[in-house]
Each structure stands twice: as structure tokens, then as C-alpha cells.
mmCIF file of the N, C-alpha and C atoms, coordinates in Angstrom:
data_MODEL
# 
_entry.id   MODEL 
# 
loop_
_atom_site.group_PDB 
_atom_site.id 
_atom_site.type_symbol 
_atom_site.label_atom_id 
_atom_site.label_alt_id 
_atom_site.label_comp_id 
_atom_site.label_asym_id 
_atom_site.label_entity_id 
_atom_site.label_seq_id 
_atom_site.pdbx_PDB_ins_code 
_atom_site.Cartn_x 
_atom_site.Cartn_y 
_atom_site.Cartn_z 
_atom_site.occupancy 
_atom_site.B_iso_or_equiv 
_atom_site.pdbx_formal_charge 
_atom_site.auth_seq_id 
_atom_site.auth_comp_id 
_atom_site.auth_asym_id 
_atom_site.auth_atom_id 
_atom_site.pdbx_PDB_model_num 
ATOM 1   N N  . UNK A 1 1  ? -46.442 -66.316 10.790 1.00 0.00 ? 1  UNK A N  1 
ATOM 2   C CA . UNK A 1 1  ? -45.766 -67.225 11.040 1.00 0.00 ? 1  UNK A CA 1 
ATOM 3   C C  . UNK A 1 1  ? -44.512 -67.373 9.987  1.00 0.00 ? 1  UNK A C  1 
ATOM 4   N N  . UNK A 1 2  ? -43.470 -67.755 10.333 1.00 0.00 ? 2  UNK A N  1 
ATOM 5   C CA . UNK A 1 2  ? -42.376 -68.478 9.199  1.00 0.00 ? 2  UNK A CA 1 
ATOM 6   C C  . UNK A 1 2  ? -42.371 -69.875 9.427  1.00 0.00 ? 2  UNK A C  1 
ATOM 7   N N  . UNK A 1 3  ? -42.448 -70.714 8.156  1.00 0.00 ? 3  UNK A N  1 
ATOM 8   C CA . UNK A 1 3  ? -42.536 -71.287 7.626  1.00 0.00 ? 3  UNK A CA 1 
ATOM 9   C C  . UNK A 1 3  ? -40.890 -71.663 7.351  1.00 0.00 ? 3  UNK A C  1 
ATOM 10  N N  . UNK A 1 4  ? -40.802 -72.863 8.371  1.00 0.00 ? 4  UNK A N  1 
ATOM 11  C CA . UNK A 1 4  ? -38.845 -73.418 7.752  1.00 0.00 ? 4  UNK A CA 1 
ATOM 12  C C  . UNK A 1 4  ? -39.623 -74.811 7.913  1.00 0.00 ? 4  UNK A C  1 
ATOM 13  N N  . UNK A 1 5  ? -38.544 -75.748 6.753  1.00 0.00 ? 5  UNK A N  1 
ATOM 14  C CA . UNK A 1 5  ? -38.670 -77.057 7.342  1.00 0.00 ? 5  UNK A CA 1 
ATOM 15  C C  . UNK A 1 5  ? -37.598 -77.641 8.234  1.00 0.00 ? 5  UNK A C  1 
ATOM 16  N N  . UNK A 1 6  ? -37.462 -78.838 8.582  1.00 0.00 ? 6  UNK A N  1 
ATOM 17  C CA . UNK A 1 6  ? -36.680 -79.186 9.054  1.00 0.00 ? 6  UNK A CA 1 
ATOM 18  C C  . UNK A 1 6  ? -34.880 -78.966 8.793  1.00 0.00 ? 6  UNK A C  1 
ATOM 19  N N  . UNK A 1 7  ? -34.834 -79.464 7.548  1.00 0.00 ? 7  UNK A N  1 
ATOM 20  C CA . UNK A 1 7  ? -33.997 -79.406 6.843  1.00 0.00 ? 7  UNK A CA 1 
ATOM 21  C C  . UNK A 1 7  ? -33.112 -77.885 6.998  1.00 0.00 ? 7  UNK A C  1 
ATOM 22  N N  . UNK A 1 8  ? -33.878 -76.662 6.462  1.00 0.00 ? 8  UNK A N  1 
ATOM 23  C CA . UNK A 1 8  ? -33.736 -75.332 6.913  1.00 0.00 ? 8  UNK A CA 1 
ATOM 24  C C  . UNK A 1 8  ? -33.384 -75.201 8.111  1.00 0.00 ? 8  UNK A C  1 
ATOM 25  N N  . UNK A 1 9  ? -33.955 -75.955 9.223  1.00 0.00 ? 9  UNK A N  1 
ATOM 26  C CA . UNK A 1 9  ? -33.991 -75.232 10.556 1.00 0.00 ? 9  UNK A CA 1 
ATOM 27  C C  . UNK A 1 9  ? -32.064 -75.897 10.686 1.00 0.00 ? 9  UNK A C  1 
ATOM 28  N N  . UNK A 1 10 ? -32.022 -76.784 10.735 1.00 0.00 ? 10 UNK A N  1 
ATOM 29  C CA . UNK A 1 10 ? -30.941 -77.600 11.053 1.00 0.00 ? 10 UNK A CA 1 
ATOM 30  C C  . UNK A 1 10 ? -29.732 -76.883 10.669 1.00 0.00 ? 10 UNK A C  1 
ATOM 31  N N  . UNK A 1 11 ? -29.683 -76.645 8.982  1.00 0.00 ? 11 UNK A N  1 
ATOM 32  C CA . UNK A 1 11 ? -28.764 -76.048 8.509  1.00 0.00 ? 11 UNK A CA 1 
ATOM 33  C C  . UNK A 1 11 ? -28.821 -74.709 8.874  1.00 0.00 ? 11 UNK A C  1 
ATOM 34  N N  . UNK A 1 12 ? -29.470 -73.872 9.229  1.00 0.00 ? 12 UNK A N  1 
ATOM 35  C CA . UNK A 1 12 ? -29.488 -72.056 10.104 1.00 0.00 ? 12 UNK A CA 1 
ATOM 36  C C  . UNK A 1 12 ? -28.848 -73.070 11.597 1.00 0.00 ? 12 UNK A C  1 
ATOM 37  N N  . UNK A 1 13 ? -29.264 -73.635 12.284 1.00 0.00 ? 13 UNK A N  1 
ATOM 38  C CA . UNK A 1 13 ? -28.575 -73.920 13.518 1.00 0.00 ? 13 UNK A CA 1 
ATOM 39  C C  . UNK A 1 13 ? -26.913 -74.447 13.650 1.00 0.00 ? 13 UNK A C  1 
ATOM 40  N N  . UNK A 1 14 ? -26.937 -75.192 12.352 1.00 0.00 ? 14 UNK A N  1 
ATOM 41  C CA . UNK A 1 14 ? -25.351 -75.399 12.341 1.00 0.00 ? 14 UNK A CA 1 
ATOM 42  C C  . UNK A 1 14 ? -24.808 -73.959 11.733 1.00 0.00 ? 14 UNK A C  1 
ATOM 43  N N  . UNK A 1 15 ? -25.082 -72.841 10.589 1.00 0.00 ? 15 UNK A N  1 
ATOM 44  C CA . UNK A 1 15 ? -24.434 -72.329 10.671 1.00 0.00 ? 15 UNK A CA 1 
ATOM 45  C C  . UNK A 1 15 ? -24.195 -71.123 11.687 1.00 0.00 ? 15 UNK A C  1 
ATOM 46  N N  . UNK A 1 16 ? -25.292 -70.982 12.359 1.00 0.00 ? 16 UNK A N  1 
ATOM 47  C CA . UNK A 1 16 ? -24.955 -70.142 13.693 1.00 0.00 ? 16 UNK A CA 1 
ATOM 48  C C  . UNK A 1 16 ? -23.989 -70.685 14.773 1.00 0.00 ? 16 UNK A C  1 
ATOM 49  N N  . UNK A 1 17 ? -24.257 -71.911 14.863 1.00 0.00 ? 17 UNK A N  1 
ATOM 50  C CA . UNK A 1 17 ? -23.116 -72.478 15.935 1.00 0.00 ? 17 UNK A CA 1 
ATOM 51  C C  . UNK A 1 17 ? -21.668 -72.588 15.592 1.00 0.00 ? 17 UNK A C  1 
ATOM 52  N N  . UNK A 1 18 ? -21.348 -72.254 14.142 1.00 0.00 ? 18 UNK A N  1 
ATOM 53  C CA . UNK A 1 18 ? -20.088 -72.028 13.512 1.00 0.00 ? 18 UNK A CA 1 
ATOM 54  C C  . UNK A 1 18 ? -19.410 -70.957 13.813 1.00 0.00 ? 18 UNK A C  1 
ATOM 55  N N  . UNK A 1 19 ? -20.372 -69.955 14.135 1.00 0.00 ? 19 UNK A N  1 
ATOM 56  C CA . UNK A 1 19 ? -20.354 -68.609 13.833 1.00 0.00 ? 19 UNK A CA 1 
ATOM 57  C C  . UNK A 1 19 ? -20.210 -68.286 14.982 1.00 0.00 ? 19 UNK A C  1 
ATOM 58  N N  . UNK A 1 20 ? -20.575 -68.219 16.134 1.00 0.00 ? 20 UNK A N  1 
ATOM 59  C CA . UNK A 1 20 ? -20.002 -68.850 17.296 1.00 0.00 ? 20 UNK A CA 1 
ATOM 60  C C  . UNK A 1 20 ? -19.123 -69.022 17.664 1.00 0.00 ? 20 UNK A C  1 
ATOM 61  N N  . UNK A 1 21 ? -18.555 -70.409 17.031 1.00 0.00 ? 21 UNK A N  1 
ATOM 62  C CA . UNK A 1 21 ? -17.659 -70.628 17.559 1.00 0.00 ? 21 UNK A CA 1 
ATOM 63  C C  . UNK A 1 21 ? -16.238 -70.312 17.224 1.00 0.00 ? 21 UNK A C  1 
ATOM 64  N N  . UNK A 1 22 ? -16.571 -69.540 15.655 1.00 0.00 ? 22 UNK A N  1 
ATOM 65  C CA . UNK A 1 22 ? -15.025 -68.757 14.920 1.00 0.00 ? 22 UNK A CA 1 
ATOM 66  C C  . UNK A 1 22 ? -15.068 -67.734 15.896 1.00 0.00 ? 22 UNK A C  1 
ATOM 67  N N  . UNK A 1 23 ? -16.038 -66.520 16.022 1.00 0.00 ? 23 UNK A N  1 
ATOM 68  C CA . UNK A 1 23 ? -16.264 -65.633 16.773 1.00 0.00 ? 23 UNK A CA 1 
ATOM 69  C C  . UNK A 1 23 ? -15.085 -65.975 18.232 1.00 0.00 ? 23 UNK A C  1 
ATOM 70  N N  . UNK A 1 24 ? -15.546 -66.779 18.834 1.00 0.00 ? 24 UNK A N  1 
ATOM 71  C CA . UNK A 1 24 ? -15.092 -66.932 20.234 1.00 0.00 ? 24 UNK A CA 1 
ATOM 72  C C  . UNK A 1 24 ? -13.396 -67.687 20.138 1.00 0.00 ? 24 UNK A C  1 
ATOM 73  N N  . UNK A 1 25 ? -13.426 -68.623 19.013 1.00 0.00 ? 25 UNK A N  1 
ATOM 74  C CA . UNK A 1 25 ? -12.286 -68.354 19.220 1.00 0.00 ? 25 UNK A CA 1 
ATOM 75  C C  . UNK A 1 25 ? -11.688 -66.910 18.377 1.00 0.00 ? 25 UNK A C  1 
ATOM 76  N N  . UNK A 1 26 ? -11.941 -66.293 17.605 1.00 0.00 ? 26 UNK A N  1 
ATOM 77  C CA . UNK A 1 26 ? -11.137 -64.740 17.503 1.00 0.00 ? 26 UNK A CA 1 
ATOM 78  C C  . UNK A 1 26 ? -10.739 -63.767 18.446 1.00 0.00 ? 26 UNK A C  1 
ATOM 79  N N  . UNK A 1 27 ? -11.854 -63.955 19.445 1.00 0.00 ? 27 UNK A N  1 
ATOM 80  C CA . UNK A 1 27 ? -11.493 -63.156 20.740 1.00 0.00 ? 27 UNK A CA 1 
ATOM 81  C C  . UNK A 1 27 ? -10.457 -63.775 21.608 1.00 0.00 ? 27 UNK A C  1 
ATOM 82  N N  . UNK A 1 28 ? -10.596 -64.713 21.512 1.00 0.00 ? 28 UNK A N  1 
ATOM 83  C CA . UNK A 1 28 ? -9.253  -65.653 22.250 1.00 0.00 ? 28 UNK A CA 1 
ATOM 84  C C  . UNK A 1 28 ? -8.539  -65.801 21.955 1.00 0.00 ? 28 UNK A C  1 
ATOM 85  N N  . UNK A 1 29 ? -8.159  -65.519 20.671 1.00 0.00 ? 29 UNK A N  1 
ATOM 86  C CA . UNK A 1 29 ? -6.541  -65.221 20.226 1.00 0.00 ? 29 UNK A CA 1 
ATOM 87  C C  . UNK A 1 29 ? -6.180  -63.710 20.458 1.00 0.00 ? 29 UNK A C  1 
ATOM 88  N N  . UNK A 1 30 ? -7.490  -62.377 20.416 1.00 0.00 ? 30 UNK A N  1 
ATOM 89  C CA . UNK A 1 30 ? -6.653  -61.154 20.272 1.00 0.00 ? 30 UNK A CA 1 
ATOM 90  C C  . UNK A 1 30 ? -6.721  -60.492 22.408 1.00 0.00 ? 30 UNK A C  1 
ATOM 91  N N  . UNK A 1 31 ? -7.086  -62.114 22.913 1.00 0.00 ? 31 UNK A N  1 
ATOM 92  C CA . UNK A 1 31 ? -7.011  -61.682 24.293 1.00 0.00 ? 31 UNK A CA 1 
ATOM 93  C C  . UNK A 1 31 ? -5.792  -62.003 24.599 1.00 0.00 ? 31 UNK A C  1 
ATOM 94  N N  . UNK A 1 32 ? -5.447  -63.425 24.048 1.00 0.00 ? 32 UNK A N  1 
ATOM 95  C CA . UNK A 1 32 ? -4.261  -63.882 24.242 1.00 0.00 ? 32 UNK A CA 1 
ATOM 96  C C  . UNK A 1 32 ? -3.111  -63.292 23.489 1.00 0.00 ? 32 UNK A C  1 
ATOM 97  N N  . UNK A 1 33 ? -3.083  -62.372 22.535 1.00 0.00 ? 33 UNK A N  1 
ATOM 98  C CA . UNK A 1 33 ? -1.908  -61.120 21.979 1.00 0.00 ? 33 UNK A CA 1 
ATOM 99  C C  . UNK A 1 33 ? -1.522  -60.225 22.652 1.00 0.00 ? 33 UNK A C  1 
ATOM 100 N N  . UNK A 1 34 ? -2.545  -59.893 23.250 1.00 0.00 ? 34 UNK A N  1 
ATOM 101 C CA . UNK A 1 34 ? -2.818  -58.792 24.262 1.00 0.00 ? 34 UNK A CA 1 
ATOM 102 C C  . UNK A 1 34 ? -2.040  -58.989 25.507 1.00 0.00 ? 34 UNK A C  1 
ATOM 103 N N  . UNK A 1 35 ? -2.424  -60.382 26.138 1.00 0.00 ? 35 UNK A N  1 
ATOM 104 C CA . UNK A 1 35 ? -1.698  -60.699 27.491 1.00 0.00 ? 35 UNK A CA 1 
ATOM 105 C C  . UNK A 1 35 ? -0.090  -60.660 26.705 1.00 0.00 ? 35 UNK A C  1 
ATOM 106 N N  . UNK A 1 36 ? 0.183   -61.721 25.867 1.00 0.00 ? 36 UNK A N  1 
ATOM 107 C CA . UNK A 1 36 ? 1.473   -61.509 25.801 1.00 0.00 ? 36 UNK A CA 1 
ATOM 108 C C  . UNK A 1 36 ? 2.274   -60.374 25.219 1.00 0.00 ? 36 UNK A C  1 
ATOM 109 N N  . UNK A 1 37 ? 1.588   -59.358 24.842 1.00 0.00 ? 37 UNK A N  1 
ATOM 110 C CA . UNK A 1 37 ? 2.000   -58.121 24.682 1.00 0.00 ? 37 UNK A CA 1 
ATOM 111 C C  . UNK A 1 37 ? 2.334   -57.206 25.632 1.00 0.00 ? 37 UNK A C  1 
ATOM 112 N N  . UNK A 1 38 ? 1.733   -57.593 27.153 1.00 0.00 ? 38 UNK A N  1 
ATOM 113 C CA . UNK A 1 38 ? 1.456   -56.892 28.043 1.00 0.00 ? 38 UNK A CA 1 
ATOM 114 C C  . UNK A 1 38 ? 2.870   -57.314 28.790 1.00 0.00 ? 38 UNK A C  1 
ATOM 115 N N  . UNK A 1 39 ? 2.727   -58.397 28.771 1.00 0.00 ? 39 UNK A N  1 
ATOM 116 C CA . UNK A 1 39 ? 3.863   -59.328 29.514 1.00 0.00 ? 39 UNK A CA 1 
ATOM 117 C C  . UNK A 1 39 ? 5.849   -59.079 29.227 1.00 0.00 ? 39 UNK A C  1 
ATOM 118 N N  . UNK A 1 40 ? 5.669   -59.022 27.483 1.00 0.00 ? 40 UNK A N  1 
ATOM 119 C CA . UNK A 1 40 ? 6.545   -58.664 26.961 1.00 0.00 ? 40 UNK A CA 1 
ATOM 120 C C  . UNK A 1 40 ? 6.922   -57.197 27.184 1.00 0.00 ? 40 UNK A C  1 
ATOM 121 N N  . UNK A 1 41 ? 5.789   -56.630 27.663 1.00 0.00 ? 41 UNK A N  1 
ATOM 122 C CA . UNK A 1 41 ? 6.767   -54.871 28.097 1.00 0.00 ? 41 UNK A CA 1 
ATOM 123 C C  . UNK A 1 41 ? 7.163   -55.060 29.532 1.00 0.00 ? 41 UNK A C  1 
ATOM 124 N N  . UNK A 1 42 ? 6.849   -56.031 30.360 1.00 0.00 ? 42 UNK A N  1 
ATOM 125 C CA . UNK A 1 42 ? 7.099   -55.737 31.702 1.00 0.00 ? 42 UNK A CA 1 
ATOM 126 C C  . UNK A 1 42 ? 8.499   -56.686 31.768 1.00 0.00 ? 42 UNK A C  1 
ATOM 127 N N  . UNK A 1 43 ? 8.600   -57.494 30.789 1.00 0.00 ? 43 UNK A N  1 
ATOM 128 C CA . UNK A 1 43 ? 9.833   -57.971 31.163 1.00 0.00 ? 43 UNK A CA 1 
ATOM 129 C C  . UNK A 1 43 ? 11.677  -57.291 30.428 1.00 0.00 ? 43 UNK A C  1 
ATOM 130 N N  . UNK A 1 44 ? 12.187  -57.476 30.806 1.00 0.00 ? 44 UNK A N  1 
ATOM 131 C CA . UNK A 1 44 ? 13.307  -56.499 30.601 1.00 0.00 ? 44 UNK A CA 1 
ATOM 132 C C  . UNK A 1 44 ? 14.535  -57.343 30.142 1.00 0.00 ? 44 UNK A C  1 
ATOM 133 N N  . UNK A 1 45 ? 15.726  -56.974 29.648 1.00 0.00 ? 45 UNK A N  1 
ATOM 134 C CA . UNK A 1 45 ? 16.756  -57.914 29.485 1.00 0.00 ? 45 UNK A CA 1 
ATOM 135 C C  . UNK A 1 45 ? 17.913  -56.601 29.345 1.00 0.00 ? 45 UNK A C  1 
ATOM 136 N N  . UNK A 1 46 ? 18.788  -56.191 30.514 1.00 0.00 ? 46 UNK A N  1 
ATOM 137 C CA . UNK A 1 46 ? 19.750  -55.551 30.688 1.00 0.00 ? 46 UNK A CA 1 
ATOM 138 C C  . UNK A 1 46 ? 20.763  -55.598 29.303 1.00 0.00 ? 46 UNK A C  1 
ATOM 139 N N  . UNK A 1 47 ? 20.809  -54.230 28.235 1.00 0.00 ? 47 UNK A N  1 
ATOM 140 C CA . UNK A 1 47 ? 21.771  -54.445 27.437 1.00 0.00 ? 47 UNK A CA 1 
ATOM 141 C C  . UNK A 1 47 ? 23.417  -54.907 27.559 1.00 0.00 ? 47 UNK A C  1 
ATOM 142 N N  . UNK A 1 48 ? 23.657  -54.307 29.151 1.00 0.00 ? 48 UNK A N  1 
ATOM 143 C CA . UNK A 1 48 ? 25.134  -53.922 29.333 1.00 0.00 ? 48 UNK A CA 1 
ATOM 144 C C  . UNK A 1 48 ? 25.375  -55.573 29.905 1.00 0.00 ? 48 UNK A C  1 
ATOM 145 N N  . UNK A 1 49 ? 24.644  -55.347 31.094 1.00 0.00 ? 49 UNK A N  1 
ATOM 146 C CA . UNK A 1 49 ? 25.126  -56.820 31.588 1.00 0.00 ? 49 UNK A CA 1 
ATOM 147 C C  . UNK A 1 49 ? 24.359  -58.134 31.390 1.00 0.00 ? 49 UNK A C  1 
ATOM 148 N N  . UNK A 1 50 ? 22.885  -57.937 30.786 1.00 0.00 ? 50 UNK A N  1 
ATOM 149 C CA . UNK A 1 50 ? 22.610  -59.099 30.349 1.00 0.00 ? 50 UNK A CA 1 
ATOM 150 C C  . UNK A 1 50 ? 21.419  -59.454 31.437 1.00 0.00 ? 50 UNK A C  1 
ATOM 151 N N  . UNK A 1 51 ? 21.252  -58.849 32.739 1.00 0.00 ? 51 UNK A N  1 
ATOM 152 C CA . UNK A 1 51 ? 20.467  -59.150 33.911 1.00 0.00 ? 51 UNK A CA 1 
ATOM 153 C C  . UNK A 1 51 ? 18.640  -59.184 33.056 1.00 0.00 ? 51 UNK A C  1 
ATOM 154 N N  . UNK A 1 52 ? 18.352  -60.296 33.455 1.00 0.00 ? 52 UNK A N  1 
ATOM 155 C CA . UNK A 1 52 ? 16.770  -60.408 33.180 1.00 0.00 ? 52 UNK A CA 1 
ATOM 156 C C  . UNK A 1 52 ? 15.793  -59.841 34.235 1.00 0.00 ? 52 UNK A C  1 
ATOM 157 N N  . UNK A 1 53 ? 14.939  -58.816 34.273 1.00 0.00 ? 53 UNK A N  1 
ATOM 158 C CA . UNK A 1 53 ? 14.499  -58.959 35.271 1.00 0.00 ? 53 UNK A CA 1 
ATOM 159 C C  . UNK A 1 53 ? 12.956  -58.348 34.352 1.00 0.00 ? 53 UNK A C  1 
ATOM 160 N N  . UNK A 1 54 ? 12.023  -58.056 35.984 1.00 0.00 ? 54 UNK A N  1 
ATOM 161 C CA . UNK A 1 54 ? 10.712  -57.699 35.333 1.00 0.00 ? 54 UNK A CA 1 
ATOM 162 C C  . UNK A 1 54 ? 10.641  -56.282 36.089 1.00 0.00 ? 54 UNK A C  1 
ATOM 163 N N  . UNK A 1 55 ? 9.841   -55.568 35.493 1.00 0.00 ? 55 UNK A N  1 
ATOM 164 C CA . UNK A 1 55 ? 9.645   -54.050 35.618 1.00 0.00 ? 55 UNK A CA 1 
ATOM 165 C C  . UNK A 1 55 ? 8.079   -53.413 35.667 1.00 0.00 ? 55 UNK A C  1 
ATOM 166 N N  . UNK A 1 56 ? 7.710   -53.069 36.533 1.00 0.00 ? 56 UNK A N  1 
ATOM 167 C CA . UNK A 1 56 ? 6.188   -52.664 36.786 1.00 0.00 ? 56 UNK A CA 1 
ATOM 168 C C  . UNK A 1 56 ? 6.153   -51.438 36.785 1.00 0.00 ? 56 UNK A C  1 
ATOM 169 N N  . UNK A 1 57 ? 6.931   -50.589 36.788 1.00 0.00 ? 57 UNK A N  1 
ATOM 170 C CA . UNK A 1 57 ? 6.654   -49.321 36.670 1.00 0.00 ? 57 UNK A CA 1 
ATOM 171 C C  . UNK A 1 57 ? 6.150   -48.664 35.616 1.00 0.00 ? 57 UNK A C  1 
ATOM 172 N N  . UNK A 1 58 ? 5.751   -47.484 35.435 1.00 0.00 ? 58 UNK A N  1 
ATOM 173 C CA . UNK A 1 58 ? 5.470   -46.889 33.829 1.00 0.00 ? 58 UNK A CA 1 
ATOM 174 C C  . UNK A 1 58 ? 6.526   -46.007 33.087 1.00 0.00 ? 58 UNK A C  1 
ATOM 175 N N  . UNK A 1 59 ? 7.738   -45.981 34.082 1.00 0.00 ? 59 UNK A N  1 
ATOM 176 C CA . UNK A 1 59 ? 8.616   -45.185 32.959 1.00 0.00 ? 59 UNK A CA 1 
ATOM 177 C C  . UNK A 1 59 ? 9.417   -46.049 31.879 1.00 0.00 ? 59 UNK A C  1 
ATOM 178 N N  . UNK A 1 60 ? 9.419   -45.289 31.215 1.00 0.00 ? 60 UNK A N  1 
ATOM 179 C CA . UNK A 1 60 ? 9.538   -45.453 29.613 1.00 0.00 ? 60 UNK A CA 1 
ATOM 180 C C  . UNK A 1 60 ? 11.149  -46.515 29.470 1.00 0.00 ? 60 UNK A C  1 
ATOM 181 N N  . UNK A 1 61 ? 12.036  -45.632 29.868 1.00 0.00 ? 61 UNK A N  1 
ATOM 182 C CA . UNK A 1 61 ? 13.297  -46.352 30.380 1.00 0.00 ? 61 UNK A CA 1 
ATOM 183 C C  . UNK A 1 61 ? 13.783  -46.733 31.773 1.00 0.00 ? 61 UNK A C  1 
ATOM 184 N N  . UNK A 1 62 ? 13.250  -47.719 31.690 1.00 0.00 ? 62 UNK A N  1 
ATOM 185 C CA . UNK A 1 62 ? 13.887  -48.379 33.760 1.00 0.00 ? 62 UNK A CA 1 
ATOM 186 C C  . UNK A 1 62 ? 14.986  -48.414 33.856 1.00 0.00 ? 62 UNK A C  1 
ATOM 187 N N  . UNK A 1 63 ? 15.385  -48.501 34.700 1.00 0.00 ? 63 UNK A N  1 
ATOM 188 C CA . UNK A 1 63 ? 16.560  -48.789 35.297 1.00 0.00 ? 63 UNK A CA 1 
ATOM 189 C C  . UNK A 1 63 ? 16.970  -49.894 35.695 1.00 0.00 ? 63 UNK A C  1 
ATOM 190 N N  . UNK A 1 64 ? 18.326  -50.304 35.619 1.00 0.00 ? 64 UNK A N  1 
ATOM 191 C CA . UNK A 1 64 ? 18.498  -52.328 35.621 1.00 0.00 ? 64 UNK A CA 1 
ATOM 192 C C  . UNK A 1 64 ? 19.520  -51.673 37.045 1.00 0.00 ? 64 UNK A C  1 
ATOM 193 N N  . UNK A 1 65 ? 18.445  -52.639 37.937 1.00 0.00 ? 65 UNK A N  1 
ATOM 194 C CA . UNK A 1 65 ? 18.682  -52.874 39.236 1.00 0.00 ? 65 UNK A CA 1 
ATOM 195 C C  . UNK A 1 65 ? 20.206  -53.955 39.651 1.00 0.00 ? 65 UNK A C  1 
ATOM 196 N N  . UNK A 1 66 ? 20.796  -54.035 38.327 1.00 0.00 ? 66 UNK A N  1 
ATOM 197 C CA . UNK A 1 66 ? 22.347  -54.489 38.442 1.00 0.00 ? 66 UNK A CA 1 
ATOM 198 C C  . UNK A 1 66 ? 23.255  -53.451 38.312 1.00 0.00 ? 66 UNK A C  1 
ATOM 199 N N  . UNK A 1 67 ? 23.455  -53.055 37.621 1.00 0.00 ? 67 UNK A N  1 
ATOM 200 C CA . UNK A 1 67 ? 24.222  -51.800 36.921 1.00 0.00 ? 67 UNK A CA 1 
ATOM 201 C C  . UNK A 1 67 ? 23.736  -50.141 36.847 1.00 0.00 ? 67 UNK A C  1 
ATOM 202 N N  . UNK A 1 68 ? 22.393  -50.152 37.251 1.00 0.00 ? 68 UNK A N  1 
ATOM 203 C CA . UNK A 1 68 ? 22.286  -48.919 36.972 1.00 0.00 ? 68 UNK A CA 1 
ATOM 204 C C  . UNK A 1 68 ? 22.036  -48.257 35.835 1.00 0.00 ? 68 UNK A C  1 
ATOM 205 N N  . UNK A 1 69 ? 21.937  -48.642 34.209 1.00 0.00 ? 69 UNK A N  1 
ATOM 206 C CA . UNK A 1 69 ? 21.915  -48.249 33.434 1.00 0.00 ? 69 UNK A CA 1 
ATOM 207 C C  . UNK A 1 69 ? 20.475  -48.288 32.794 1.00 0.00 ? 69 UNK A C  1 
ATOM 208 N N  . UNK A 1 70 ? 19.949  -47.490 32.012 1.00 0.00 ? 70 UNK A N  1 
ATOM 209 C CA . UNK A 1 70 ? 18.628  -47.241 31.316 1.00 0.00 ? 70 UNK A CA 1 
ATOM 210 C C  . UNK A 1 70 ? 18.475  -48.333 30.456 1.00 0.00 ? 70 UNK A C  1 
ATOM 211 N N  . UNK A 1 71 ? 17.388  -48.895 30.525 1.00 0.00 ? 71 UNK A N  1 
ATOM 212 C CA . UNK A 1 71 ? 17.213  -49.448 29.299 1.00 0.00 ? 71 UNK A CA 1 
ATOM 213 C C  . UNK A 1 71 ? 15.735  -49.275 28.319 1.00 0.00 ? 71 UNK A C  1 
ATOM 214 N N  . UNK A 1 72 ? 15.661  -49.549 27.295 1.00 0.00 ? 72 UNK A N  1 
ATOM 215 C CA . UNK A 1 72 ? 14.303  -49.257 26.462 1.00 0.00 ? 72 UNK A CA 1 
ATOM 216 C C  . UNK A 1 72 ? 13.512  -50.864 26.885 1.00 0.00 ? 72 UNK A C  1 
ATOM 217 N N  . UNK A 1 73 ? 12.218  -50.452 26.860 1.00 0.00 ? 73 UNK A N  1 
ATOM 218 C CA . UNK A 1 73 ? 11.015  -51.211 27.272 1.00 0.00 ? 73 UNK A CA 1 
ATOM 219 C C  . UNK A 1 73 ? 10.799  -52.117 26.164 1.00 0.00 ? 73 UNK A C  1 
ATOM 220 N N  . UNK A 1 74 ? 10.267  -53.344 26.187 1.00 0.00 ? 74 UNK A N  1 
ATOM 221 C CA . UNK A 1 74 ? 10.000  -53.855 24.664 1.00 0.00 ? 74 UNK A CA 1 
ATOM 222 C C  . UNK A 1 74 ? 11.237  -53.981 23.613 1.00 0.00 ? 74 UNK A C  1 
ATOM 223 N N  . UNK A 1 75 ? 10.351  -54.153 22.507 1.00 0.00 ? 75 UNK A N  1 
ATOM 224 C CA . UNK A 1 75 ? 11.853  -54.203 21.344 1.00 0.00 ? 75 UNK A CA 1 
ATOM 225 C C  . UNK A 1 75 ? 12.626  -53.228 20.903 1.00 0.00 ? 75 UNK A C  1 
ATOM 226 N N  . UNK A 1 76 ? 13.367  -52.379 20.616 1.00 0.00 ? 76 UNK A N  1 
ATOM 227 C CA . UNK A 1 76 ? 13.991  -51.648 20.381 1.00 0.00 ? 76 UNK A CA 1 
ATOM 228 C C  . UNK A 1 76 ? 14.659  -52.295 18.933 1.00 0.00 ? 76 UNK A C  1 
ATOM 229 N N  . UNK A 1 77 ? 15.121  -50.527 18.107 1.00 0.00 ? 77 UNK A N  1 
ATOM 230 C CA . UNK A 1 77 ? 15.231  -50.852 16.534 1.00 0.00 ? 77 UNK A CA 1 
ATOM 231 C C  . UNK A 1 77 ? 16.753  -50.285 16.731 1.00 0.00 ? 77 UNK A C  1 
ATOM 232 N N  . UNK A 1 78 ? 17.420  -50.222 17.866 1.00 0.00 ? 78 UNK A N  1 
ATOM 233 C CA . UNK A 1 78 ? 19.001  -49.798 17.835 1.00 0.00 ? 78 UNK A CA 1 
ATOM 234 C C  . UNK A 1 78 ? 19.708  -50.732 17.206 1.00 0.00 ? 78 UNK A C  1 
ATOM 235 N N  . UNK A 1 79 ? 20.749  -50.444 16.954 1.00 0.00 ? 79 UNK A N  1 
ATOM 236 C CA . UNK A 1 79 ? 21.335  -51.363 16.102 1.00 0.00 ? 79 UNK A CA 1 
ATOM 237 C C  . UNK A 1 79 ? 22.939  -51.530 17.447 1.00 0.00 ? 79 UNK A C  1 
ATOM 238 N N  . UNK A 1 80 ? 23.038  -51.033 17.465 1.00 0.00 ? 80 UNK A N  1 
ATOM 239 C CA . UNK A 1 80 ? 24.335  -50.384 18.532 1.00 0.00 ? 80 UNK A CA 1 
ATOM 240 C C  . UNK A 1 80 ? 24.005  -51.165 19.939 1.00 0.00 ? 80 UNK A C  1 
# 
């Protein structure tokens, strides 16, 4: 049999509930970050004509529907 006082039991209950809340918040933040990242990969702005469009294909360099230029998906590190 486990001997616990009321104070010990309430302390364990508070610690456990805080741990569950912390883990839930962490998981929620990770899922939200992943969702934002996937949305950012679908949103593309053409570097030539400036048209903003969404592309759901798996192509690495989708073609702009307005001017036909190939654009990089996501953030680019090019200077020009």
C-alpha cells in the first residue's frame, strides 16, 4: 500500500496537470509551425511580374501562370 498524505497527493496532482498542459502547448506549437511551413511552400510570388499564386504541384520550380517564368519554391537565397 502506498502511504500518501493529502498534501502530497495534491502536489502530485498539480505537477501532473502542469506537465500535461506544458506538453499539450508544445505539441500545439509544433503542429502550428508545421502548418505555417506547408502553407508557405504552396504560396509563391513571381520574381518577374510579382503575381502571387498558390501551386499545389510537387514541382521544385513551378511556372508562373502569368509570365511563364520558373520560380523557386519557399524562401530563396539568391541575391538577384
